[in-house]
Each structure stands twice: as structure tokens, then as C-alpha cells.
C-alpha positions as CSV (number, residue, x, y, z in Angstrom):
1,M,48.9,-8.5,11.5
2,R,49.0,-11.7,9.4
3,S,52.5,-13.1,9.0
4,H,54.4,-13.9,5.3
5,L,53.7,-17.5,5.1
6,E,49.9,-17.1,6.0
7,N,49.6,-15.5,2.8
8,E,51.5,-17.6,0.8
9,A,49.7,-20.4,2.2
10,E,45.8,-18.6,1.5
11,S,46.9,-18.5,-1.9
12,T,48.2,-21.9,-2.0
13,F,44.6,-22.9,-0.9
14,S,42.9,-20.8,-3.0
15,R,44.8,-21.2,-6.4
16,N,44.1,-25.6,-5.2
17,D,40.5,-24.9,-4.9
18,E,39.9,-23.7,-8.2
19,R,41.3,-25.9,-9.7
20,V,39.1,-28.6,-8.1
21,G,36.5,-26.8,-9.1
22,E,37.9,-26.7,-12.9
23,S,38.3,-30.3,-13.0
24,A,35.3,-30.8,-11.3
25,F,33.1,-28.8,-14.0
26,Q,35.7,-30.5,-16.6
27,L,33.7,-33.9,-15.2
28,R,30.8,-32.6,-15.1
29,L,30.9,-31.5,-18.1
30,G,33.0,-33.9,-19.8
31,P,30.9,-37.3,-20.5
32,R,27.5,-35.0,-21.7
33,S,29.7,-33.2,-24.0
34,G,30.9,-36.6,-25.4
35,R,27.6,-38.4,-25.7
36,R,26.4,-35.0,-27.4
37,Q,29.1,-35.9,-30.2
38,E,28.2,-39.2,-30.3
39,G,24.7,-38.4,-31.2
40,A,25.5,-36.2,-33.5
41,A,27.3,-38.7,-35.0
42,L,25.3,-41.2,-35.1
43,L,22.4,-39.3,-36.4
44,V,24.5,-37.7,-39.9
45,S,25.5,-41.9,-39.7
46,I,21.1,-42.6,-40.1
47,I,20.9,-40.0,-42.7
48,M,23.9,-40.6,-45.1
49,L,22.4,-44.5,-44.5
50,T,18.8,-43.3,-45.9
51,I,20.2,-41.3,-48.9
52,M,22.4,-44.1,-50.0
53,G,19.3,-46.8,-49.8
54,L,16.9,-44.3,-51.5
55,I,20.0,-44.0,-53.7
56,G,19.9,-47.5,-54.5
57,L,16.1,-47.5,-55.1
58,G,15.5,-44.9,-57.6
59,S,18.9,-47.1,-59.5
60,M,17.0,-50.6,-59.0
61,E,13.4,-48.4,-60.2
62,L,15.2,-47.2,-63.5
63,A,17.2,-50.7,-63.6
64,T,13.5,-52.8,-64.0
65,R,12.5,-49.4,-66.3
66,D,14.9,-49.8,-68.8
67,R,14.1,-54.1,-68.7
68,Q,10.9,-53.4,-69.1
69,V,11.0,-50.9,-72.1
70,A,13.5,-53.3,-73.4
71,G,11.3,-56.6,-73.4
72,F,8.1,-54.2,-74.7
73,L,10.4,-53.0,-77.9
74,A,11.9,-56.5,-78.5
75,S,8.7,-58.3,-78.8
76,A,6.9,-55.4,-80.8
77,R,10.0,-56.1,-83.7
78,S,8.8,-59.9,-83.0
79,A,5.1,-58.8,-84.1
80,L,6.1,-56.9,-86.8
81,Y,8.2,-59.8,-88.7
82,A,5.3,-61.9,-87.9
83,A,2.9,-59.3,-89.6
84,D,6.0,-59.3,-92.3
85,A,5.3,-62.7,-92.8
86,G,2.3,-62.7,-93.5
87,V,1.8,-60.1,-96.0
88,A,4.1,-62.2,-97.5
89,L,1.9,-65.2,-96.9
90,G,-0.7,-63.0,-98.5
91,Q,1.6,-62.4,-101.3
92,V,2.1,-65.9,-102.0
93,I,-1.3,-67.0,-102.3
94,I,-1.8,-64.4,-105.1
95,D,0.7,-64.9,-107.4
96,Q,-0.4,-68.9,-106.9
97,N,-4.2,-69.0,-107.7
98,V,-5.2,-65.9,-109.4
99,G,-3.9,-67.1,-112.9
100,L,-6.1,-69.4,-112.5
101,L,-8.6,-67.0,-112.7
102,V,-7.6,-65.5,-115.6
103,P,-10.9,-67.8,-117.7
104,Q,-13.9,-66.7,-114.9
105,G,-13.4,-63.1,-115.6
106,V,-12.8,-59.7,-113.4
107,A,-16.1,-61.1,-112.1
108,A,-14.0,-63.9,-110.4
109,L,-11.8,-61.4,-108.7
110,F,-14.0,-59.6,-107.4
111,S,-15.4,-62.3,-105.4
112,F,-11.7,-64.0,-104.6
113,N,-11.3,-65.1,-100.6
114,P,-9.3,-67.5,-100.5
115,D,-8.2,-69.1,-97.4
116,F,-5.9,-67.5,-94.5
117,P,-4.9,-68.1,-90.8
118,D,-8.0,-66.1,-87.8
119,E,-7.8,-65.9,-84.8
120,G,-9.0,-69.3,-84.1
121,S,-6.4,-70.7,-86.6
122,P,-3.2,-68.4,-86.9
123,R,0.4,-69.4,-87.9
124,I,2.8,-70.4,-86.1
125,L,6.3,-69.3,-86.1
126,G,9.6,-70.7,-85.5
127,D,8.7,-74.4,-83.6
128,G,5.3,-73.3,-83.7
129,S,5.3,-73.3,-80.1
130,V,2.8,-71.5,-77.9
131,S,5.5,-68.3,-76.7
132,Q,6.4,-68.3,-81.0
133,P,5.2,-64.8,-82.6
134,R,2.3,-65.7,-85.3
135,F,0.2,-63.8,-87.4
136,I,-3.1,-63.4,-88.3
137,Q,-5.8,-61.9,-91.0
138,D,-6.3,-58.6,-89.8
139,P,-9.3,-59.2,-86.8
140,D,-10.4,-55.4,-87.3
141,P,-14.5,-56.5,-87.9
142,A,-14.5,-53.8,-91.0
143,V,-11.9,-56.1,-92.3
144,E,-13.8,-58.9,-94.4
145,Q,-11.2,-61.1,-95.8
146,A,-7.2,-60.8,-95.4
147,V,-6.9,-60.5,-99.5
148,E,-9.0,-58.4,-101.0
149,Y,-9.4,-57.2,-104.4
150,I,-9.7,-53.6,-105.3
151,G,-9.7,-52.6,-109.0
152,M,-6.8,-52.1,-111.4
153,G,-4.4,-50.3,-111.7
154,E,-1.3,-49.0,-114.2
155,A,-0.2,-50.8,-117.6
156,C,2.5,-53.7,-116.7
157,D,6.5,-53.2,-117.2
158,D,6.9,-55.1,-120.8
159,W,3.4,-55.7,-121.4
160,I,2.3,-53.3,-124.2
161,M,-0.2,-55.2,-126.7
162,S,-2.8,-53.0,-128.2
163,D,-7.0,-53.6,-128.6
164,E,-6.7,-52.7,-131.6
165,F,-5.4,-56.5,-132.9
166,G,-7.4,-58.1,-130.3
167,G,-5.3,-58.0,-127.8
168,S,-5.5,-57.6,-124.1
169,Q,-5.1,-55.0,-121.5
170,W,-2.3,-56.0,-119.6
171,R,-2.1,-54.0,-116.3
172,E,-1.8,-54.4,-112.7
173,A,-4.3,-56.1,-110.7
174,I,-4.4,-54.3,-107.4
175,F,-4.8,-56.2,-104.1
176,S,-4.5,-55.4,-100.7
177,I,-3.0,-57.7,-97.3
178,N,-4.5,-57.6,-93.8
179,V,-2.3,-58.9,-91.5
180,E,-1.4,-58.5,-87.4
181,G,1.2,-60.0,-86.6
182,Q,1.4,-60.6,-82.4
183,T,3.7,-61.9,-80.1
184,S,2.7,-63.7,-76.1
185,G,3.9,-63.9,-72.7
186,M,5.0,-61.3,-69.8
187,V,5.2,-58.2,-72.5
188,G,2.8,-59.6,-75.5
189,A,2.3,-56.4,-78.8
190,S,0.4,-57.0,-81.5
191,K,1.2,-54.9,-84.8
192,R,-0.5,-54.7,-88.4
193,I,0.3,-53.8,-91.7
194,E,-1.7,-52.9,-94.8
195,A,-0.2,-53.7,-97.6
196,S,-0.9,-53.7,-101.7
197,A,0.3,-56.3,-104.2
198,G,0.2,-56.5,-107.8
199,Y,-0.5,-58.9,-109.9
200,C,-0.4,-58.5,-114.0
201,Y,-3.8,-59.4,-115.3
202,P,-4.7,-59.1,-119.1
203,Y,-7.9,-57.8,-118.4
204,Q,-10.8,-57.8,-121.4
């Protein structure tokens, strides 16, 4: 029979062997588990950086589009202002010249075709540089002239005269004004305006 001391010694050695085995197992598994955790953390970091990069690119693209839209709107407004200036010039031409046509009769109104800026010689606004807005006669081939007489309109305000007394019928001579405003540059634009203008004319 084995003594009590021999049994205790065998039990102690057995427990020591188990502890050594567990330590060896932990040593074998420890580095692999750590590498797996580091790899997972690196993968998460890469994914987060990719997402942040995509968000940044989307923000930059949106900002670029906003600038392009703002530039286009500003260019369109400038073209419209230039077209308004063209209409104003047309009104000045009518006011300064139609009165001189009265002695020639209504036929002179129909043949009235004043000079107006065109594509070959546009009216440039501002300081006259190439980058400034400009206006011209509407380049549409169907538009034959910028300022054109189109007929007799309503009676002029405060001008009531009767044919019975040999007077003239003071009525609005109606003209159409057809112009186009333009801008140049990276975001060029054009705006066309067709306006009507009247001149109180003594129809016989």
C-alpha cells in the first residue's frame, strides 16, 4: 500500500502538470487572440476613414454645385439687367425720333428702322470691357428690327380732340422693342425681352 505522503506528492505533481498545461495553452492562444483583436480594430478604422472620406467628397461636390448655381443665377440677373438697358435705349430712340416723322405721315412710321446695337457691334455696359454685360437686337431671324412700329393704340391721356373741328386724333403709336442681354465668361447667359412702347402721335 502507498503511503499518505506518496499520494499527496502524486496529487501535487498532477496539479502542477495541469497548471503548466493551462499556462502553455494560454501562451499559445494569447498572441493569436490579440492579433485578431488588433486586426478587427484596424478594419473598423479603415471602414470609418472610408466613410468619412466619402462624406467629405460629397460635401465638396455639393459646395461646388452650389457655387455653380449661384454663378449661373448671378449671370442670368446680369443678362436681364442688360436687356432692360436695351429696352430703355429703344424707348429713348422712339421719344427722340418719332416726333420728327409727323410731317411725313403714318407711312414714315412703318418704314422707321433706326440703328440699334447688334451682334457685330453690341452695346457693352459698365467700363466697356469684354467681361461686362451687353445687349443687342434680338438675334432671332424672325425679328427683323429692334424697334418696329406695329400700329395705332388707344387715345392719349389728356389729348381729346375732334375731327369735326379739323383736329387730329391723338393716339398712341405702338412700337415693339426686341432685345437680348448677354453675359460672357465661364457661366454665360442670355435673356430676351419683347416690350411695347407708345408715343402720342397725331393721326390724321
